[in-house]
C-alpha positions as CSV (number, residue, x, y, z in Angstrom):
1,M,-86.1,-69.7,-49.2
2,K,-84.2,-71.9,-51.5
3,I,-85.1,-73.0,-55.1
4,V,-85.3,-76.9,-54.6
5,G,-84.5,-79.0,-57.9
6,D,-86.9,-81.6,-56.9
7,E,-89.8,-79.4,-56.4
8,V,-89.3,-77.7,-59.8
9,Q,-89.7,-80.8,-61.5
10,R,-92.7,-81.9,-59.1
11,R,-94.7,-78.7,-59.9
12,L,-93.3,-78.0,-63.5
13,G,-93.4,-81.5,-64.8
14,D,-97.3,-81.6,-65.2
15,Y,-97.4,-78.7,-67.3
16,I,-94.3,-78.7,-69.3
17,D,-93.6,-81.4,-72.2
18,T,-90.2,-81.7,-71.7
19,S,-89.6,-83.0,-75.4
20,A,-92.0,-80.8,-77.5
21,G,-91.9,-77.9,-75.7
22,V,-96.0,-77.2,-75.1
23,I,-98.5,-77.3,-72.4
24,V,-99.8,-80.8,-71.6
25,G,-101.8,-82.4,-68.6
26,N,-105.0,-81.8,-67.2
27,I,-104.6,-78.0,-68.3
28,L,-106.7,-76.6,-70.9
29,P,-105.4,-75.4,-74.1
30,E,-105.3,-71.7,-72.9
31,Y,-105.6,-69.9,-69.4
32,D,-108.3,-67.6,-68.8
33,N,-106.0,-65.4,-66.4
34,S,-104.0,-63.0,-67.7
35,V,-100.1,-62.3,-66.9
36,I,-97.1,-60.0,-67.5
37,A,-93.8,-61.4,-68.0
38,T,-90.6,-60.3,-69.0
39,V,-89.6,-61.8,-72.1
40,K,-86.4,-61.0,-73.6
41,G,-85.6,-58.0,-71.5
42,T,-89.2,-56.5,-71.7
43,N,-92.4,-56.8,-69.6
44,T,-94.9,-58.1,-72.0
45,P,-98.5,-58.3,-70.8
46,F,-100.4,-61.5,-72.0
47,A,-104.8,-61.2,-72.2
48,K,-104.3,-64.9,-71.9
49,I,-101.7,-67.2,-71.7
50,P,-100.9,-68.8,-75.1
51,T,-100.0,-72.8,-75.3
52,T,-96.8,-72.3,-76.6
53,F,-95.5,-70.0,-73.8
54,V,-93.2,-71.9,-71.7
55,N,-91.3,-69.2,-69.5
56,I,-89.9,-69.4,-66.0
57,D,-89.8,-66.0,-64.2
58,L,-88.9,-66.4,-60.5
59,S,-87.1,-62.8,-60.5
60,E,-87.3,-60.4,-57.5
61,N,-88.0,-62.4,-54.9
62,K,-85.6,-63.6,-52.1
63,F,-84.5,-66.7,-53.2
64,E,-81.2,-68.0,-51.9
65,G,-78.6,-71.0,-52.5
66,E,-77.7,-72.5,-55.8
67,I,-79.6,-72.9,-58.6
68,P,-80.5,-76.7,-59.4
69,D,-79.2,-78.7,-62.2
70,D,-82.8,-79.9,-62.7
71,F,-83.6,-76.9,-64.4
72,G,-81.6,-79.0,-67.3
73,E,-84.5,-81.3,-67.8
74,L,-86.9,-78.6,-68.6
75,H,-86.2,-78.8,-72.4
76,G,-89.2,-76.9,-73.4
77,L,-88.2,-73.9,-71.6
78,I,-88.5,-70.6,-74.3
79,G,-87.3,-68.3,-71.4
80,L,-85.5,-68.4,-67.7
81,N,-85.2,-65.4,-65.4
82,L,-83.7,-65.8,-61.9
83,S,-82.2,-62.2,-61.7
84,H,-82.4,-60.1,-58.5
85,N,-82.3,-62.7,-56.0
86,R,-79.5,-64.0,-54.0
87,L,-78.8,-67.3,-56.0
88,V,-75.0,-68.3,-55.4
89,G,-72.3,-71.0,-56.4
90,N,-71.6,-71.8,-60.2
91,I,-74.0,-71.6,-63.3
92,P,-75.2,-75.7,-63.7
93,S,-74.0,-76.7,-66.9
94,S,-76.8,-78.7,-67.7
95,L,-78.7,-75.4,-68.8
96,G,-76.9,-76.0,-72.0
97,N,-79.2,-79.0,-72.7
98,L,-82.4,-76.4,-72.9
99,T,-81.8,-76.2,-76.6
100,N,-85.1,-74.2,-77.1
101,L,-84.0,-71.1,-74.7
102,E,-84.6,-67.9,-76.4
103,S,-83.7,-65.7,-73.0
104,L,-81.7,-66.0,-70.3
105,D,-81.2,-63.8,-67.1
106,L,-79.3,-64.7,-64.2
107,S,-78.4,-60.8,-63.5
108,S,-78.1,-59.5,-59.8
109,N,-77.1,-62.1,-57.8
110,M,-74.0,-63.6,-56.4
111,L,-72.9,-66.4,-58.8
112,T,-69.3,-67.4,-58.9
113,G,-66.8,-69.3,-61.4
114,D,-66.9,-69.4,-64.8
115,I,-69.6,-69.2,-67.8
116,P,-70.0,-73.0,-68.7
117,T,-69.1,-73.4,-72.3
118,E,-72.1,-76.0,-72.5
119,L,-74.0,-72.3,-72.9
120,A,-72.4,-72.1,-76.3
121,N,-74.7,-75.0,-77.6
122,L,-78.1,-72.7,-77.1
123,N,-78.6,-72.0,-81.2
124,F,-81.6,-70.3,-80.3
125,L,-80.7,-67.8,-77.5
126,E,-81.2,-64.1,-78.2
127,V,-80.9,-62.4,-75.1
128,L,-78.4,-63.3,-72.3
129,N,-78.0,-61.1,-69.4
130,L,-75.0,-62.4,-67.0
131,S,-74.2,-58.9,-65.3
132,Q,-73.7,-57.5,-61.5
133,N,-72.4,-61.3,-60.7
134,Q,-69.1,-62.4,-59.5
135,L,-68.1,-64.5,-62.5
136,V,-64.5,-65.0,-63.5
137,G,-62.1,-66.5,-66.5
138,P,-62.9,-66.4,-70.1
139,I,-66.1,-65.9,-71.9
140,P,-67.3,-68.8,-74.7
141,R,-66.7,-67.6,-77.8
142,G,-68.7,-69.2,-81.1
143,K,-72.1,-69.2,-82.1
144,Q,-74.8,-67.0,-80.4
145,F,-72.0,-65.8,-77.8
146,D,-70.4,-63.7,-80.7
147,T,-73.5,-61.6,-81.0
148,F,-74.0,-60.6,-77.2
149,S,-72.5,-56.9,-76.2
150,N,-70.9,-55.9,-73.1
151,N,-74.1,-55.5,-71.1
152,S,-74.6,-58.9,-70.9
153,Y,-71.7,-59.1,-68.7
154,E,-71.1,-55.9,-67.0
155,G,-70.1,-55.9,-63.3
156,N,-68.1,-59.3,-63.5
157,M,-64.7,-57.9,-62.7
158,G,-63.2,-61.2,-63.2
159,L,-64.3,-61.9,-66.5
160,C,-62.2,-61.4,-69.8
161,G,-62.4,-61.9,-73.6
162,L,-64.5,-60.6,-76.2
163,P,-66.6,-58.8,-76.3
164,L,-65.1,-57.0,-73.2
165,S,-61.8,-55.0,-73.7
166,V,-59.8,-57.0,-70.8
167,Q,-58.0,-59.7,-72.3
168,C,-57.1,-63.3,-71.0
169,N,-53.6,-64.5,-70.3
170,N,-53.9,-67.9,-69.2
171,N,-57.7,-68.0,-68.7
172,V,-57.2,-64.9,-66.1
173,P,-57.7,-61.1,-66.9
174,L,-54.4,-59.3,-67.4
175,Q,-56.0,-56.7,-65.3
176,Q,-58.7,-56.2,-62.9
177,Y,-58.4,-52.5,-62.2
178,P,-61.4,-50.4,-62.4
179,P,-62.4,-47.8,-65.0
180,S,-60.9,-44.2,-64.2
181,S,-64.6,-43.2,-64.2
182,E,-64.9,-45.7,-61.5
183,A,-61.8,-44.4,-59.3
184,E,-63.0,-40.6,-59.6
185,D,-66.5,-41.8,-58.1
186,K,-65.0,-44.0,-55.3
187,F,-62.3,-41.4,-54.3
188,G,-63.8,-37.9,-55.3
189,F,-61.1,-37.0,-57.6
190,G,-59.2,-38.1,-60.5
191,W,-55.6,-37.5,-62.0
192,K,-55.5,-34.1,-63.2
193,P,-56.1,-32.6,-59.5
194,V,-53.4,-34.9,-58.3
195,A,-51.0,-34.0,-61.1
196,I,-51.8,-30.3,-60.3
197,G,-50.7,-30.3,-56.7
198,Y,-47.9,-32.7,-57.3
199,A,-46.7,-29.6,-59.8
200,C,-47.4,-26.9,-57.6
201,G,-45.1,-28.6,-54.5
202,M,-42.3,-29.4,-56.6
203,V,-42.1,-25.5,-57.9
204,L,-42.6,-24.7,-54.6
205,G,-39.9,-26.8,-53.2
206,I,-37.3,-25.8,-56.1
207,G,-37.9,-22.2,-54.9
208,L,-37.5,-22.5,-51.1
209,G,-34.2,-24.6,-51.9
210,F,-32.9,-22.0,-54.4
211,C,-33.6,-19.2,-51.9
212,V,-31.8,-21.4,-48.8
213,F,-28.4,-21.4,-51.0
214,S,-28.4,-18.4,-52.4
215,I,-29.1,-15.9,-49.2
216,G,-28.7,-18.6,-46.4
217,K,-31.4,-20.0,-44.0
218,P,-34.5,-17.1,-44.2
219,Q,-35.1,-16.0,-40.4
220,W,-38.9,-16.6,-40.6
221,L,-38.6,-20.2,-41.9
222,V,-36.2,-21.2,-39.3
223,I,-38.6,-19.7,-36.7
224,M,-41.7,-21.6,-38.0
225,F,-40.1,-25.0,-37.9
226,G,-38.9,-24.6,-34.1
227,G,-35.6,-23.3,-34.7
228,K,-33.9,-20.7,-32.5
229,R,-33.2,-17.3,-34.2
230,I,-29.6,-17.0,-34.2
231,K,-28.6,-13.2,-32.9
232,R,-25.9,-11.5,-35.1
233,R,-23.1,-9.5,-32.8
234,R,-22.2,-6.1,-34.2
235,R,-18.6,-5.8,-35.2
236,G,-18.3,-2.5,-33.1
237,N,-18.7,-4.5,-30.0
238,R,-16.8,-7.0,-30.6
239,R,-14.0,-4.3,-31.6
240,A,-14.8,-2.6,-27.9
241,R,-14.1,-5.8,-26.1
242,T,-10.7,-6.5,-27.7
243,T,-9.8,-2.5,-26.7
């Protein structure tokens, strides 16, 4: 199933005042239904939905396709959670119009491209989670983006810039190698066993080479590698033949 922008506006336009950020229309000031919503990364239960609660949580579904630009028209949104879906494409720059947004979670999708610089205009953004995607390029700087930690971007090997340790070179990460701990988990061993094996092999090779140059070819080594054993003639037999 895809998230269609027109459908978002049609279903939510009657309930969300895009200018004031409060619930309007034919809906009562408070719902009688209870709800548990993920707000700023925490599951928060509501016995009744408050009138100032303007939040969209479509996480852990099977939504596919790109994020519609129409989300940027819902100016009253305080929280937007589209995590753990199958969303692809770029992050819409129109999300920078959500000036009241306090929480944005787009993690665990397949989003590509860079992080729009327009998101740096979200002055009230307290929680940002873009982890486990395929984003690339530099992380925007300034305002709220200077307060987010590495956890907001982990799993995006193509990102660079603060707060990550990977520096940017012409908006491209200088290195995209996985950390040593990830390499050890992937291959089952680290650099220490490799170094020990290399050192032992070098010592053994030097020892064999010294034996060859000092005492000649060892017969057992020649036989091991398929050579033929050379029979040495006794000096006594050679003398008997000459006489």
